[in-house]
N, C-alpha and C positions, 0 to 999 in steps of 0.2 A: 530488626530493621523494619519489618512490616508494622509492628506495634508502634514504633516511633513515628513512622509516617502518618499513621492514623491520628496519633496524638497531636502532631504538628498541624494536620488538617483541621482537627477539632478546635485548636487554639485560633487558627486563622479565621474560621467561621464565626467564632465567638469574640472577635476583636472588639474591645470596649470602645475604640475610637471610631468605629464604623458609624457613618451618619444615619440617623433615624429616618425611616420612610415618612414622607409627608402624607398627612391624612388626605384622603380623596373621597369624592362623592361621584358615583357613576349612575347616569340616568339614560334612559332610552326615550326617544320621541317617535311617534308615528303620525302620519297624516294621510288623508284621502281627499283628493280633489276631483272634480268632474269637469269634463270638457265636451262640447258639442262636436260630434264627428263631422268631418268634411269630405269623406270619401267612403265608398263601399265596394266590396268585391263579391261578385255573384259567380258561382260555379255551376254550369249547366252540363249535364252528362248525356251522352247518347250511347245506348247499348243495343247492338243488333246481333242476331244469331242466324247462322246459315250452315249448311252441311259442308260448304266450301269456304276455306279460310279467306281467300281473296275476295269472294263475294261478300262475306260479312264485313271485311275491312272497307270495301268500296261503298257499301250501304252507309256505314258510319261516317265515312269521309264526306259523302254527298250531303248528308244531313248537317254535318258540322259546317260545311261551306255555306249552306243555306242559312244557318244560324248566324254566322259571321256577317253575311250580307244583310240580313234582316236587322240585326242590331246596329250595324253601321248606318242604316237609314234613319235611325233614331237620333243621330247626332253624336254618337260615341266615337271618338277618334280611333283610327285603326291601331295606333300604338298602345291602346288600352285594352285591346282584345287579343287574346293569344290562346293557343292550344296548350293546355296545362298537363295533359296526360294522354298517352296512347297505349292501349293494352290489347293484345290478341291472345286469347287463351282457349285451350281445348275443353270441350265438354264430353266427359266420358259416359258411355252407356252403363246403366245399372247392371250389376252382376251379383250372383249369389255370394254369400260370405265365404263359403267353402270352395268356391271356384278357384282353380289355379290358372285359368286362362289369362292371357295378356290383356290388360284393359284396352277396350276398343273405343276409339274416338267417334262419337256420334255427331258432333257439330262443333262449331267454333263461335265464341263470343268475341265481338270487337267492341271496345269501349273507347270513346273519344270524349275528353272533358275540355270544355271551353271556359276560360276564366276571363271575366269582364271587370275591369276597374272603372268605377263610375264616380266622377267628381260632382256631377249635378244629381243630388240625392233624389230629386223629384222624378228621375228617370228609372229608379230601381224597379218599381213595380212593372213599368212598361217593358223593361228589358227581360224580366222574368216571363211575362206573358208572351212576348215576341219569340223568345227562345223555345217555349213549350209549343207554341203554334207552328214553329218551323220544324218540329220533330224531336226536340229533346224529350227524353222520358225519365230523366233524373234531375233533381234539383238538390245539390249538395249543401246548400245553405247560403246565407248572406252574412258577411262579416263587415262591420263598420269600423273605421279607424281614423287616424289623424295623419295628414300629409306632413305636418311639422309637429313633432312631439315635444320638442325642446322647451317651449314656454310652460307647458303643463308639468313636465318633469321638474323644472326649476321651481315652480310654485309649490309643488308637493314637497320638495326637499326643504324649501324655506319654512313651510308650515311645520314640518317635522322638527326642525331645529328650534323653532319658537316654542313648540310644545315641550321639548326637552328642557329648554331654559326655564320655562314656567314651573315644571315639575321640580327642577333642581332648587329653585328659589323657595318653593313651598317646603321642601324637605329641609333645606338649610335653616329656614325660620323655625321649623319644629324642633330641630336639633340644636338651635341656638349657636349656629356657626355662620361664618361669612364665606361667600363664594369669592375666592381670590382671583383665580385665573383658569382658563381652559388649558388642560394639559394635552388632551387628545380628543379629536372628533372623527368618528368613523361612519361612513355611509354604509348602511346595511343593505342597500339595494333599492332600486326603483322599478316597479312593475306596472305595466299597462294592461288592463283587462279589456280586450276588445269585446264589443257587443256582437253577439251572433244570433240571428233569427233562428227559430226552430227549423231544423232541416226537414224539408218536405219528403226527401227520399223518393220512394216509389209512388207516392200519392200524386196522381196526375190530375185530379179534379180540382184544379186551381181556377179561381174565378177570373173573369175577363179583366178585372181591375184589381190585381193583387195588392192589398193594403200593406204598407211597410212603414214601421215607426222606428226611426233611428235611435231614439233615446239618448243616453249620454255615455261617454267613455270614462271609466274609473282609472285613476292614476294613484298608486300607492307608493309611499316612501317611508323609510325608517332610518334613524341615526342613533348612534351611541356616543355620549359625550362624558369625558372624565374631567372633573373640576378639582383643583386644589382648594382645600378649605382651611380655615383657621378659626380659633376660638374668638368669640366676641368679647 
């Protein structure tokens, strides 16, 4: 019974009346377009240390409030300035490797990070300088982006499709076949690479007029297209 089933299955798979698979040509297309950024995000950090947890937090909060006020005076709307991170962590006193004593808290670090979204890119340098002068001692970086990414995404996708079509035609000509129709088109993904200025981190010696160059945003797209082909 088992042998008969295998034989029937083999005959079914080898049916002479099964329609032949249509010949296909598969190509991929990639594209990269550039767009001028129209917004930037600046992240300024405040780190303060004290032997008392509340004192460390109060110091960081006071400076953060001063930063918010100072940046607001530059014309940045309040809804584009926000607290991005609040962290209070213990600092343990050093001890010997072989020591079995319970770790002792020597101080507390309070961290407050302010995120500023800027639509007037000419203000980016001024915001950084104002934040540092107000007491920020960390600059986590500047990231440029697009408020509306759709046009750039669509253009990158269009260019990827055109490249795929061009490659398919070149291959079809070389193979002496015709491109009959598109059987399937698959988007392989669209990615936007934001431009990020080098992080200053702990380097506090920033000039009075910090130079900022936004550059361009890169938008990548790729597609895969299957064509049915026929002999010429």
